[in-house]
N, C-alpha and C positions, 0 to 999 in steps of 0.2 A: 472575538476572544483575544486577550493579550497573549503575547509570546510567553511560553512557560519559562520559569526561572529555576525550577527544581525538578528532580526526577519524578516525584509524585505528581506534580503539575503536568509534566510531559505525558506520564502514563494516563492521567485523567483525560487529557486532551485527546490522546490517541484512542482511548476507549469511546469517548463521546463521538469522535468523528467516524469511527468504525460503525457504531450503532446508527448514526445518521445515514451513512452510505447504505447499510443493509436495510434500514427502514425505507429509504428511497426505492431500492430495488424491489423490496417485498410489496410495495404498493402497486407495482406494475403487474399486469396480467401475464400469463405464461407466454403468450404470443409476443408481447412487447419485450419481455425478458430475453427471448431467444432471437429476436430480430437482428439482422446485420446492420451495421452503421453504413453511412454513405461511403462510396468508393473514395480512396485517397486519405482515409484516416489511418493512423498508426495501428490502432487496435480494431479488429473487425466486429467485435460484439462485446457484451458485458463480461462474458467468460474470459475473453482476452484481457480486458482491463483488470479483472480480479487476479488473474495469474501474473500479470505484469507487476501489480502491487505486491503480491506474495513474493515474487522473485527479488524485488528491491528489499523487502523485509529480510529475506534470507541473506542477501549480500551485506546488509547493514549489521546483522547479527554476527556474521563472519568477521567483518572489520572490527567490531567491538571486541570479540573474543581474542583476536590476534593482537589488538592494541593493549588489552588488559594483560596479555601474556608477555608484553614487552617486545613483540614483533612489529614490523612495519607492514601493514596490509597493502596489497596492490590496489591502487585507485587510478583509474577505474578497474574493477575486477575483471578478470579474464572471462 
């Protein structure tokens, strides 16, 4: 998919990728969904990956809100 050039394109791409990720996870059986990754990986399991993505989303929303308010957000966030 081409790089989005507008907010609606970005939103559509984000929705499509989220649905793709959730579809991938939902195709796994419960044992596979809860299995730990091999040692040495940053995230230990799927739950860790999802929480990592959620945290990045929250940081991005904070940066956006601060920037829209004329403030300079801390990057990287504390």
